[in-house]
C-alpha positions as CSV (number, residue, x, y, z in Angstrom):
1,M,-51.0,68.6,6.9
2,K,-52.6,72.0,6.8
3,K,-49.8,73.5,5.0
4,S,-49.9,70.7,2.4
5,I,-53.9,71.3,1.6
6,L,-53.2,74.9,1.4
7,L,-50.4,74.8,-1.3
8,L,-52.4,72.2,-3.3
9,I,-55.5,74.7,-3.1
10,T,-53.0,77.5,-4.2
11,V,-51.7,75.8,-7.3
12,L,-55.1,74.7,-8.3
13,T,-56.6,78.4,-8.1
14,L,-53.6,79.8,-10.1
15,A,-54.2,77.0,-12.6
16,S,-57.6,77.9,-12.7
17,C,-57.0,81.8,-13.3
18,G,-54.5,81.0,-15.9
19,G,-56.6,79.0,-17.8
20,D,-59.6,81.7,-17.6
21,N,-57.3,84.7,-18.7
22,K,-57.6,83.8,-22.4
23,S,-61.2,83.9,-22.5
24,V,-61.3,87.0,-20.2
25,D,-59.0,88.9,-22.7
26,A,-61.2,87.5,-25.7
27,I,-64.4,89.0,-24.0
28,L,-62.9,92.2,-23.1
29,S,-61.4,92.5,-26.9
30,A,-65.0,91.9,-28.3
31,G,-66.5,94.8,-25.8
32,D,-69.4,93.1,-25.5
33,M,-70.7,94.6,-21.9
34,T,-73.3,91.9,-21.3
35,A,-70.7,88.8,-21.7
36,I,-68.0,90.9,-19.7
37,K,-70.7,91.3,-16.6
38,A,-71.8,87.9,-16.9
39,K,-68.0,86.4,-16.8
40,R,-67.5,88.4,-13.6
41,A,-70.6,87.2,-12.1
42,D,-69.4,83.6,-13.0
43,L,-65.9,84.3,-11.4
44,N,-67.5,86.0,-8.3
45,K,-69.3,82.7,-7.6
46,Q,-66.1,80.7,-8.2
47,Q,-64.4,82.9,-5.6
48,R,-67.3,82.5,-3.1
49,D,-67.4,78.6,-3.6
50,L,-63.6,78.3,-3.2
51,K,-63.5,80.2,-0.3
52,A,-66.2,78.1,1.5
53,N,-64.2,75.0,0.7
54,I,-61.1,76.5,2.3
55,D,-63.0,77.3,5.4
56,K,-64.3,74.0,5.7
57,L,-60.9,72.6,5.1
58,N,-59.3,74.6,7.6
59,Q,-62.1,73.8,10.2
60,Y,-61.6,70.2,9.7
61,I,-57.7,70.5,9.7
62,D,-57.6,72.7,13.1
63,S,-60.1,70.3,14.7
64,H,-58.3,67.2,14.2
65,E,-54.8,69.0,15.3
66,K,-56.2,69.8,18.4
67,K,-56.6,66.7,19.4
68,E,-53.8,65.0,18.1
69,R,-51.2,67.6,19.3
70,P,-50.4,67.7,23.1
71,A,-50.6,71.3,24.7
72,L,-47.3,72.9,24.1
73,I,-48.0,75.4,27.1
74,T,-49.1,74.3,30.5
75,A,-49.8,76.2,33.6
76,E,-48.6,75.2,37.1
77,V,-48.9,76.9,40.7
78,I,-45.3,77.0,42.0
79,K,-44.9,77.5,45.8
80,D,-42.2,77.0,48.0
81,T,-41.8,73.3,49.4
82,L,-39.2,71.2,51.3
83,F,-37.4,69.5,48.9
84,K,-35.6,66.3,49.4
85,H,-32.9,64.2,47.4
86,Y,-32.3,60.3,48.2
87,V,-29.8,58.3,47.2
88,E,-30.6,54.6,46.4
89,V,-28.9,51.5,47.4
90,Q,-29.6,47.9,47.2
91,G,-29.8,46.0,50.7
92,N,-30.5,42.7,51.8
93,V,-33.2,41.2,54.6
94,E,-31.3,39.7,57.4
95,T,-32.3,38.4,60.9
96,D,-29.8,37.3,63.7
97,Q,-31.9,34.5,64.8
98,N,-31.7,32.1,61.6
99,V,-29.9,29.0,63.0
100,V,-29.5,25.2,61.6
101,L,-29.6,22.9,64.7
102,N,-27.0,20.2,63.9
103,A,-26.9,16.8,66.1
104,E,-24.2,17.0,69.0
105,Y,-24.8,13.4,69.5
106,S,-24.3,10.5,67.7
107,G,-27.1,7.9,66.9
108,V,-30.2,7.5,65.5
109,L,-32.8,10.1,65.1
110,T,-35.8,8.6,67.1
111,N,-38.4,11.5,67.4
112,V,-39.0,14.7,65.7
113,Y,-41.8,16.5,68.2
114,V,-42.4,19.6,65.6
115,K,-43.9,20.3,61.9
116,E,-42.5,22.7,59.6
117,G,-44.4,26.2,60.4
118,Q,-45.1,25.5,63.8
119,R,-44.0,28.2,66.4
120,V,-41.9,27.0,69.3
121,S,-40.8,28.8,72.7
122,K,-37.4,28.9,73.8
123,G,-36.4,25.8,75.2
124,Q,-39.0,23.6,74.0
125,R,-38.3,20.4,72.9
126,L,-37.7,19.4,68.8
127,A,-36.3,16.1,68.4
128,K,-34.8,13.4,70.2
129,I,-31.5,11.2,69.3
130,D,-31.3,7.5,70.7
131,D,-29.1,7.8,73.7
132,G,-27.8,4.0,73.2
133,G,-28.1,3.2,76.8
134,L,-26.4,6.5,78.0
135,S,-29.7,7.1,80.4
136,S,-29.2,3.8,82.1
137,Q,-25.3,5.0,82.7
138,V,-26.7,8.4,84.1
139,A,-29.1,6.3,86.5
140,Q,-26.2,4.2,87.8
141,Q,-24.0,6.9,88.2
142,E,-26.2,9.0,90.3
143,A,-27.2,6.1,92.5
144,Q,-23.3,5.9,92.9
145,M,-23.0,9.4,93.7
146,A,-25.8,9.4,96.1
147,L,-24.0,6.8,98.1
148,A,-20.6,8.5,98.0
149,Q,-22.6,11.8,99.2
150,T,-23.9,9.7,102.2
151,T,-20.2,8.1,102.8
152,F,-18.8,11.6,102.7
153,E,-21.3,13.3,105.1
154,R,-21.4,10.9,107.3
155,Q,-17.2,10.7,107.6
156,E,-17.5,14.6,107.5
157,R,-19.6,14.3,110.9
158,L,-17.3,11.8,112.5
159,W,-14.1,13.9,111.6
160,Q,-15.8,17.1,113.3
161,Q,-16.3,14.8,116.5
162,K,-12.5,13.8,116.1
163,I,-13.8,10.3,115.3
164,G,-11.8,8.5,112.7
165,S,-8.7,9.1,110.8
166,E,-8.2,12.3,108.3
167,I,-7.3,9.8,105.6
168,Q,-10.8,8.4,105.9
169,Y,-12.6,11.6,105.8
170,L,-10.2,13.0,102.6
171,Q,-11.1,9.5,100.6
172,A,-14.8,9.9,101.3
173,K,-14.5,13.5,100.0
174,T,-12.7,12.8,97.0
175,N,-15.0,9.8,96.0
176,Y,-17.8,12.0,96.4
177,E,-16.4,15.0,94.3
178,S,-15.2,12.3,91.6
179,A,-19.0,10.8,91.2
180,K,-20.1,14.4,91.2
181,N,-18.0,15.3,88.4
182,V,-18.7,11.9,86.2
183,T,-22.4,12.6,87.1
184,Q,-22.3,15.9,85.9
185,Q,-20.4,14.8,82.5
186,L,-23.0,11.8,81.9
187,R,-25.8,14.2,82.4
188,S,-24.4,16.7,80.1
189,Q,-23.8,14.1,77.3
190,L,-27.3,12.8,77.7
191,A,-28.8,16.7,77.3
192,K,-27.1,16.6,73.9
193,T,-29.5,13.7,72.8
194,V,-32.5,16.0,73.1
195,I,-32.7,18.9,70.7
196,T,-34.2,22.1,72.0
197,A,-35.2,25.6,70.7
198,P,-32.3,28.4,71.4
199,F,-35.0,30.9,71.2
200,S,-38.6,31.5,70.5
201,G,-39.4,31.1,66.6
202,V,-40.9,29.2,63.6
203,V,-39.9,25.7,62.6
204,D,-38.8,26.8,58.8
205,E,-37.4,23.2,57.7
206,I,-37.2,19.7,59.1
207,I,-34.0,18.7,57.5
208,S,-33.7,15.1,58.9
209,D,-36.3,12.5,59.3
210,P,-36.6,9.8,62.1
211,G,-34.7,6.6,61.8
212,Q,-31.9,8.7,60.0
213,V,-28.3,8.2,61.6
214,V,-27.0,11.6,62.8
215,V,-23.3,12.8,63.3
216,P,-22.2,15.6,65.3
217,G,-21.5,18.7,63.7
218,Q,-22.2,17.0,60.0
219,T,-25.9,16.3,60.3
220,P,-28.3,19.2,60.2
221,I,-31.8,18.6,61.7
222,I,-33.9,21.7,62.2
223,R,-33.7,25.0,60.8
224,L,-35.1,27.6,63.3
225,V,-36.1,31.4,62.4
226,N,-37.4,34.0,64.3
227,L,-39.1,36.9,62.0
228,S,-39.5,39.2,65.0
229,N,-36.2,40.9,64.9
230,M,-35.9,41.5,61.1
231,Y,-33.3,44.0,59.5
232,V,-31.9,45.3,56.5
233,K,-28.3,45.1,55.7
234,A,-27.0,47.6,52.9
235,S,-23.5,48.9,51.9
236,I,-23.2,52.6,51.5
237,P,-20.6,54.4,49.5
238,E,-18.0,56.6,51.9
239,T,-19.3,59.9,50.4
240,Y,-22.7,59.6,52.2
241,L,-20.9,59.0,55.7
242,K,-21.9,62.1,57.0
243,N,-25.5,61.6,56.2
244,I,-26.2,58.4,58.3
245,K,-25.8,57.8,61.9
246,K,-27.5,55.6,64.6
247,G,-31.1,56.8,64.7
248,T,-31.3,58.1,61.1
249,Q,-34.5,57.5,59.3
250,V,-34.2,55.8,55.8
251,K,-37.0,54.8,53.5
252,V,-37.1,50.9,52.8
253,N,-38.5,49.4,49.6
254,L,-39.5,45.4,49.4
255,A,-40.7,45.3,45.8
256,S,-41.3,41.6,46.1
257,I,-44.2,41.9,48.6
258,N,-44.9,45.8,47.4
259,E,-44.1,47.1,50.7
260,E,-42.5,50.7,51.4
261,F,-42.0,52.0,55.2
262,T,-39.6,54.2,56.7
263,G,-36.9,52.3,59.0
264,T,-34.4,53.4,61.6
265,V,-30.6,52.8,61.6
266,R,-29.8,50.8,64.2
267,Q,-25.9,50.2,63.4
268,V,-23.4,51.9,61.3
269,S,-20.1,50.2,60.6
270,N,-16.8,51.9,61.9
271,Y,-15.0,49.9,58.8
272,I,-14.5,51.1,55.6
273,N,-14.2,48.3,52.9
274,P,-11.1,49.2,51.1
275,N,-12.2,47.2,47.8
276,N,-15.4,49.2,47.0
277,R,-14.9,52.2,49.5
278,S,-18.3,51.7,51.3
279,F,-19.6,51.0,54.9
280,D,-22.2,48.8,56.0
281,I,-25.4,49.8,58.1
282,Q,-28.5,48.1,59.5
283,I,-32.0,49.1,59.4
284,E,-34.5,48.1,61.9
285,I,-38.0,47.2,59.8
286,P,-41.3,46.1,61.1
287,N,-42.7,42.7,60.4
288,K,-46.1,42.4,62.1
289,D,-47.8,40.4,59.7
290,G,-44.6,37.9,59.0
291,L,-44.7,39.0,55.4
292,V,-40.8,39.9,55.6
293,K,-38.4,37.0,55.0
294,P,-34.6,36.6,55.2
295,N,-32.7,37.3,51.9
296,L,-35.3,39.4,50.5
297,I,-33.9,42.2,48.2
298,A,-34.6,45.8,49.4
299,T,-34.1,49.1,48.0
300,V,-32.7,51.7,50.5
301,K,-33.1,55.7,49.9
302,V,-30.8,57.7,52.1
303,N,-31.8,61.5,52.3
304,D,-28.3,63.1,51.3
305,Y,-29.8,66.7,50.8
306,S,-32.9,68.7,52.1
307,A,-33.7,72.4,51.1
308,E,-36.5,74.4,52.9
309,N,-38.8,76.8,50.8
310,A,-37.2,75.4,47.6
311,I,-39.2,76.1,44.2
312,T,-39.6,72.8,42.5
313,V,-41.1,72.3,39.1
314,P,-42.6,68.9,38.2
315,E,-40.5,66.6,35.7
316,N,-43.4,66.1,33.3
317,I,-43.7,69.6,32.3
C-alpha cells in the first residue's frame, strides 16, 4: 500500500515538473529577473506543499500497517525445564461389575422390589419368580427329613447299646441321608426363584416387568452396575512396551464429561496381539461423583520420553 502511493506521487511530481520546464525555459530566455525570482518562489512553495502531503500520507500508512501487521519479532525468556513427550491412544471405560441378571427358574415374575437408579447391597432381594408350589414341596420334604433324622438318631443310640440289628441302623441312616439330599436340592431350586444382588451397586435397568413369563438363561431381568471400581482399557503399540508397567502413571482425558486426571496402570497384558502388534493395559480411575460411566471413550496419554534441563521454545513463536 505504501509503495503504491509513493509511486503514484513520484509519477505526478515528474509530470508536473515536466510541464513546468517550458515555462521555466521561456522565463530564463526572456532574462526577466523579477519573473525568474517569482517562478522560483512558486516552485519552492509547491515543493513544501508536496513534502507536507507526503509526510501526512506516510504517517497514515505507518499507523495503519502497525495495527494490521503482526509483530515479526518477539522476545521470550528461555530457561531450563523438564520436557515430557506423550503418545496418545484411545481407550474405553469399563467395569468388572456390570452384569445382567437372568432368570434361573421358569415361571411368572411376580415381584420386582427395586427401582432403576436405586442403590442396593450385596445379597439384597431384587425380584421374585412364582415357584409353582415348590415352597410347599420344600416344607413337606423338610418334615420328612426331620422324621428321618429322628428315626436315625434313635436307631443309632439303640445300635450303640447293641439293641436291634445292623440292617435297621443302616436303613435308618440311608433314609435320613437321602431325605437330607432331596431337601437340599429342593431348597436350592427354591432359592433360584429369588433374584438377589451378587454385589453392591446401582440398579441400572429393569428389563422384565412383573407378570412376564421368564425362562432360565433366556430372560434378562435386571442390569446391575457398580461404578466404584472403574477402569480404562486401552491398546498400546508394542513399541512402547518398555515405557509401561504396573504402577505407571498416565494421563486420562474423558472429553464427554470434560474430565482429565492421572490414573495408575493396574494391569499390563502379557500377550501381544499379532493383528495390530499391540498389548492391552488397564488404568484405575477415580469416580467419586459417579460421573464416569461404562463405555465412555477415553484418551490416554503415555509418557514415552522425558528430558531434564531441556530448553523448550513455544510452538506459537
